[in-house]
N, C-alpha and C positions, 0 to 999 in steps of 0.2 A: 147750276154751277158748271162752268166749262172744264175741259180736261186740264189737269194740272201738269205743269211742265216738269220734265225729268230733272232730278236733282233738287226738288223741293226740300227745303230745310225746315224741320219741325222740332220744336223744343218739347221735352218731356214735361208732363205735369208733376208737381211736387206732391206725390201721393205716398201715403203710408204703405208699407209692404209687409208681407209675411216673410220672416227670415228664410233664407235659402239654405237647404241642408245638402251637403255634398257627399256625405258618407252613406254607405249602404246600411240599411237597418236590419237586413237579414240576408242570408245566402241566396243568391239568385234574383234578388229584387233589384231593378234598375236604380242607378244612382239618384235620379231625380225623384224617385218614389221613396225617399228616405224617411226616417222616423218623423212623425208629425210633431210640430211645435205647438205650444199653447194657443197661438193666434189662429191656428187652423180650425179650432172648434166651432167657429161660426158657420162652418159647413159640415153638417152631420155626416158621419161615416155611412149611415144607412138611410136610404130613402124609402118611401112607401112603395110597396109592390105595385107595379103597373107602369105605364109609359106615357100617360096623357098629361095634359096641363095641370091636372089636380096634383100629380106627384111633384111637379116643379113647385107648386105653391106650398105644399106641405113641407118640402125640404128647405126652401128659401124664405118662406113667408115670415117666420118668427124673427128673422134678422134683417128685414127689409131696410130699415133706417141705416143700419151699419153697412149694408151693401151699397146703399145710395151714396154714402160718404166716399166710396171708392169708384164711383161710376163716371168720373170725368175722363173722357177718352183722350189719348195723345193727339189724335187727329180726327176731326169730324168732317165728313164729306157726304155728297149726295148719294154716290154709288161707286161700285168697284170700277166703273168706267173711267174714273178720275185717277186711277192708280197706275204707276209704272214701276218697273224693277228698281229704278233709281230712287223712287220714293221710299220703297221698302228699305233699301240700303241706307238712306239718309236717317232712318230711325235706328240704325245700328243692327239691323236684323238680317239673317240669312234663312230664316225659317218662317213659314206662314201657317197659322192655325186657322182653319176655315170653319165658320158656321155655314150651313147650306140654305135651309128653308127661310125665306125672307131676305137672305143676303145675296145668294147667287140665282135663286129662282123662286117662284111662288111656292106656297106650302104644298108639299108632295108633288112638285113638278118633276118632269122626266128628263129635263135638259137645262143647261145654263140658259138664262133668259137671253134672247137674241141681242138685245142692246148691250149686254155685258160680255158676249162671247169673244169679241176681239181683245178686250182688256184681259179677260181670264187667260186666253191663249198667250197673250204677251207675257204675263207673269209666269205661266206654266213653262213657256219656252226658254226662260232664262236658266242656264245650266248652274248658276250659282245659288239659286233659291230652291229650298226643299219645302214640301207641302204635306199637310195632314188634315183630315176632316174630323171634327169633334161636334157631333150633333145630338140633340135631345130627340132621339127617334126610337121607335119600337123595333122589334126583331125583323118584321117584314120590311120596314123602311130601310133598316140597316142593310139587308140583303139587296134591296133595290138600288141603294146608293153605290154598292159595289159594281153594279152593272152600268151605272151612269158614269162613274169616275173609275175607270178600270186600272188606271196607273197611279192613283193616289191612295195611300193607306187611310182606312176609316176605322176609328176606334170606338169601342164601348167599354165602360169601366164598371166593375161590380165590386161591392164590399162584401167581405166575409170575415168570420172570426179570425183575427190575427193577421189580416192582410187584405189584398185586393187581387182581382183578376182583371187583366187587360185583354180584351178580345180584339183581334186585328184582322180586318179584311183587306185584301189587295186583289182586286179582280176575283178570280175563282178560288184564290188561296184564302183559307180561313184557319186562324190559329186554334180554333176549337173544332171538335168533331162535327162534321156537317150534320145538320138536323138537330143538334143539341141546343136547347134553350137554357143557357146558363142561369138565367134569372129564376128558373123554376127549381133549381137545386136547393136543398135544405140550407138555411142560414145564409143565403146569398141574396143580395139586393142590388138592383141596378141603380147606379148613381146618375144623377142628372145635373146639368148646369143650373145654378151656379155651384161649382165645387172645385176647389183648388187641386184635389187629387187628379181630376180629369185633365186639368191644364198641365200638371206635372207629367202625366202619362204622354201627353202630346209633345212636351219638350224632350222627353226621352226618345220618342220616335224620330224627332227631328235632329237628334244627336247634338242638342244644345248643351254646352257646359255651363251656361249662365242663362237666366231668364231674359236678359237684355238682348240675347241673340235671336229672339222670336217676336212676332207680332200677331195679335189676335184680330181677325176681321169678322165683325158680326153686326147684326141690326138691333140688338137688345142691350140696354145699359146694364141691367142687373144680371142677366144670365151669361152674357158674352164679355162685356167690358170689365165689370167689377172683379170677378175672380182672377182674371188675367192681371189687372192692375195690382192686386194684392200680392202677386208673386214678383212684380217688377217687369212683367211682359208689356211691351208697347201695345197700344190698342187703337184700332180704327173703327169708328162707328159710322155705319151707312144707314140710309133710310130703308125701311122695310119695303120689299117688292110686293106689290099687290096685297095690301093689308086685308082686303076683302076676301082673300083666299083662306084666311084663318077663321076658326069658329068664333062666334060672338064673345064667349067668355074670355078667349085669348086676347081679342081686340080690346076688351074692357080692361084686362090686366095690363096690356101694353100702354093704354092711356094712363092708367093709375101709376105705372112705372115712370112715365115721362113727367107727370105732375110731381111725384115724389122727388125725383132727381132735381127738378128745378127748385122745389121748395128747400131742399137741403143745401143746394148751391147758393141760394139767396140768403141763407143764414150763416154763411161762412164769414 
């Protein structure tokens, strides 16, 4: 697919959404991390301890069909190379929530893929757009991403009794004490996509007052597209970069994901 022209108009899919809560649920908690509504329970507050693909399956696996019903992206393109700032604005957004591995680079890559560098710089260079990274990564990869994207906030979200912890990295700045592995604290679990709490944390970082002001860009239907759609965030689905860079179990899950999404779509 060739590069899309600036100003591309894209209509939003008619998708069911999780109600948006604007009030604070407790002192000091960001507005977008307000009290959970009943529809949120399809994404468990606590995930399995650990950071690999097994944790993602344990968290999202029991609700795969429900996730698949919300997996139709607002825009489907080959790669980030097709995106322009005008395309993002045509979706009504001024904030971008980025997935990294498979979207901007191969798994555990050390830089944006060369064929995407110009497009990524084009989006980063627009002063009207804000950016945040939301990735299913372990503590080491989280630190590595902070050295790759030195001027973009990178978030990890943890569940604990009575609330959540949002850890933010921006270059060398870390909202948690350096060297502290938050996930190892008692009664704390790292959340992984798909999870609407993670998307809400990203919206707060982007200073969005409504989910419609942001767009999620990722390569996975269930972990990237579905939770964003459920909050009313616009979504852009791209092809996975170098699928062979992912472990075989992950590739098998990605194939199953695509088949499930197609099956659900065919029965609508």
